[in-house]
C-alpha positions in Angstrom: 76.8 3.5 -42.7 78.0 4.8 -39.5 78.8 8.8 -39.7 82.2 9.7 -37.4 82.2 12.9 -35.1 84.5 15.7 -35.4 87.9 14.2 -34.0 88.4 14.8 -30.5 84.4 15.2 -29.2 83.0 12.4 -27.5 79.1 11.4 -28.2 76.3 12.6 -26.5 74.0 10.2 -27.5 74.0 7.6 -30.4 70.9 7.8 -32.9 70.3 5.3 -35.8 68.5 6.8 -38.6 66.2 4.3 -40.5 65.7 6.4 -44.2 65.7 5.0 -47.1 65.3 8.7 -49.1 69.6 9.0 -49.3 69.2 12.7 -49.9 67.1 12.8 -46.8 69.2 10.4 -44.6 72.4 12.7 -45.3 70.9 15.7 -44.4 69.2 14.5 -40.9 72.9 12.2 -40.1 74.8 15.5 -40.9 73.1 18.0 -38.3 72.8 15.2 -35.8 77.0 14.5 -35.9 77.2 18.4 -35.7 74.9 18.3 -32.3 77.0 15.9 -31.1 75.1 12.9 -31.5 77.1 9.0 -33.2 75.1 8.2 -35.9 74.6 5.4 -38.2 71.8 5.3 -41.3 69.9 2.0 -42.1 67.6 2.5 -45.7 65.5 -0.5 -45.4 63.9 -2.4 -42.4 65.8 -5.3 -42.8 68.9 -3.5 -41.8 67.0 -1.2 -39.4 66.3 -4.2 -37.3 69.7 -5.3 -37.8 71.4 -2.4 -36.1 69.3 -2.0 -34.0 69.9 -5.4 -32.1 73.7 -5.1 -32.9 74.3 -1.3 -31.6 71.6 -0.9 -28.8 71.2 3.3 -29.9 69.7 5.7 -27.5 67.3 6.7 -30.6 66.4 5.5 -33.3 64.3 7.8 -35.5 62.7 5.7 -38.1 60.6 6.8 -41.8 57.3 4.9 -42.0 57.6 4.2 -45.4 60.2 1.8 -46.2 61.4 -0.8 -48.4 61.7 -4.8 -46.9 59.9 -4.0 -43.6 58.5 -1.1 -42.4 58.9 1.2 -39.9 55.8 0.3 -38.1 56.1 -3.3 -38.1 60.1 -2.8 -36.6 58.7 -0.8 -34.2 56.4 -3.6 -33.3 58.9 -6.3 -33.9 61.3 -4.5 -31.1 58.9 -3.7 -28.7 57.4 -7.2 -28.8 61.3 -8.3 -28.3 61.1 -6.1 -24.9 63.1 -2.9 -27.2 62.1 0.6 -24.8 64.1 2.9 -26.6 62.4 5.8 -27.7 61.5 6.4 -31.4 60.9 9.3 -33.7 58.7 8.5 -37.1 59.1 10.3 -39.7 56.3 10.1 -42.3 54.9 11.9 -45.4 50.9 10.2 -44.2 50.1 13.1 -41.6 46.4 11.1 -41.3 45.4 11.3 -37.7 44.9 7.0 -37.6 48.6 6.9 -39.3 49.7 9.2 -36.2 48.2 7.1 -34.0 48.7 3.3 -34.8 52.6 4.5 -34.9 51.9 5.6 -31.1 49.9 2.5 -30.9 52.8 -0.1 -32.0 55.3 1.8 -29.7 56.5 4.9 -31.1 57.3 8.2 -28.8 56.7 10.8 -31.3 55.8 11.2 -34.7 56.7 13.9 -37.5 54.9 14.4 -40.7 57.3 15.3 -43.7 58.2 18.0 -44.8 59.1 19.3 -41.6 61.5 22.1 -40.7 65.0 21.0 -39.7 64.9 23.0 -36.4 62.2 21.2 -34.8 63.1 17.8 -36.2 66.5 18.6 -33.9 64.5 20.2 -31.2 62.2 16.7 -31.0 65.4 14.6 -31.0 66.5 16.4 -27.7 63.6 16.4 -26.5 63.2 12.3 -26.9 66.6 12.0 -25.5 66.7 14.1 -22.2 63.4 12.4 -21.6 64.7 9.0 -21.5 68.2 9.3 -19.8 67.9 8.0 -16.1 67.1 11.1 -14.0 67.4 8.9 -10.6 68.0 5.7 -9.1 65.2 2.9 -9.5 64.3 3.0 -5.8 64.8 5.5 -3.4 65.4 5.9 0.0 65.3 8.9 2.6 63.4 10.0 6.3 62.3 5.9 6.0 60.0 6.5 2.9 61.3 3.4 0.1 59.7 4.5 -3.5 60.1 1.9 -6.3 60.1 4.0 -9.5 59.6 0.4 -11.1 56.4 -0.2 -9.4 55.3 3.4 -8.6 54.8 2.7 -4.3 55.9 4.1 -1.9 56.3 2.4 1.4 56.0 5.0 3.9 57.7 5.1 7.2 54.4 4.2 9.3 54.1 1.1 7.1 51.4 2.3 4.5 52.2 1.9 1.0 50.8 3.9 -1.4 50.8 4.0 -5.6 51.8 6.6 -6.9 50.3 8.4 -10.1 52.4 9.0 -13.2 52.5 12.8 -12.9 53.7 12.3 -9.1 56.1 9.6 -10.0 57.7 12.1 -13.1 58.2 15.1 -10.2 59.2 12.7 -7.6 62.0 11.3 -10.6 62.8 14.9 -11.9 62.9 15.7 -8.2 65.5 13.5 -6.5 68.2 12.9 -9.7 69.1 16.6 -8.6 68.7 16.5 -5.7 70.4 19.1 -3.6 69.6 21.1 -6.7 66.8 23.5 -7.6 64.6 22.0 -10.7 62.6 25.2 -12.1 58.9 23.9 -13.1 59.5 24.6 -16.7 61.8 21.7 -16.6 59.6 20.0 -14.8 56.5 20.4 -17.0 59.4 19.8 -20.3 59.9 16.3 -18.4 56.9 15.3 -17.0 54.2 17.0 -19.3 56.5 17.3 -22.7 56.9 19.9 -25.0 52.7 19.5 -26.5 51.3 20.4 -23.0 51.8 23.4 -20.8 50.2 22.7 -17.6 49.8 25.7 -15.4 52.2 26.2 -12.5 48.5 26.0 -10.4 49.1 22.1 -11.1 51.9 21.7 -10.4 51.8 23.7 -7.0 49.3 20.7 -6.8 51.0 17.5 -7.5 54.0 19.2 -5.3 51.0 19.6 -1.9 50.1 15.2 -2.9 53.4 15.0 -2.8 54.5 16.9 0.7 51.2 14.8 2.2 52.8 11.3 1.3 56.3 12.1 3.1 56.7 15.7 5.0 56.0 14.9 9.0 54.6 18.5 8.2 53.6 19.7 5.5 53.8 23.3 6.5 57.2 22.6 7.3 58.5 20.8 4.4 62.0 19.1 5.1 62.4 17.1 2.0 60.7 19.4 -1.0 60.8 22.8 -0.7 59.5 25.3 -2.4 61.7 27.9 -4.0 59.6 30.7 -5.1 59.5 32.0 -8.1 62.0 29.1 -9.7 61.1 25.6 -8.4 61.7 23.3 -6.0 64.7 21.3 -4.7 64.4 17.9 -3.0 66.5 17.5 0.2 66.9 13.8 1.4 69.3 14.2 4.4 67.3 17.0 6.6 68.7 19.1 8.5 69.7 18.6 12.4 66.6 19.1 14.4 64.4 18.7 11.6 61.5 16.9 12.4 61.0 13.4 10.5 58.6 11.2 12.9 56.9 8.6 11.8 53.3 9.6 10.4 50.4 9.7 12.2 47.3 7.4 10.3 45.1 10.6 10.1 48.1 12.3 8.7 48.0 10.3 5.0 45.6 11.1 2.6 45.2 9.1 -0.5 44.8 10.8 -4.3 
């Protein structure tokens, strides 16, 4: 079953809701549609697998206790097939062991019933935001080449650096908004998630590390700029006169 959007509106994303409790499925679908999503509802595991493969949704809201095939197995099968669609598990089973199982099988988030509708919508929004591409898989600037698929950077002096998960996340966020200011709060939300709250100093330290890789002079950055009190801005093409010559060997630091 697909819930249509109001006439004239365009979906911001497609969501597959897999829930065998019809009343709950209808409530979730109605509220997701009001938020601007295109929604398809499946009532059991086999229907879920079929709809997931056929529709390639942007997000799957997946109940754990389902007829035919349970939600854990549905997720495991799709992950084994190479599908990386974000999955939000819903379940009345809130024990730590169940949450761990869901995450180990490839789930991205786990919400225990009963839950607040507003929290559900916020989690959907957060998962969709994180899954949206923020930059090309490969970016070149100042003689550097960064491959986001392998988390590696080949510097202009020929050296290769293996980036950490946080470094890649921050760089993706900045590159995807080149020329714009990206706030610290947005970086925290996209790189650390809603349940972790690093200090501003933690983010600053990662920025320092990125500058050590890419800036010819870390005291006078030409690519990664600080906008005091707000966040950071990435400039792929420095202005006239900016120093972009090759780094010396002793200027590099691997962290």
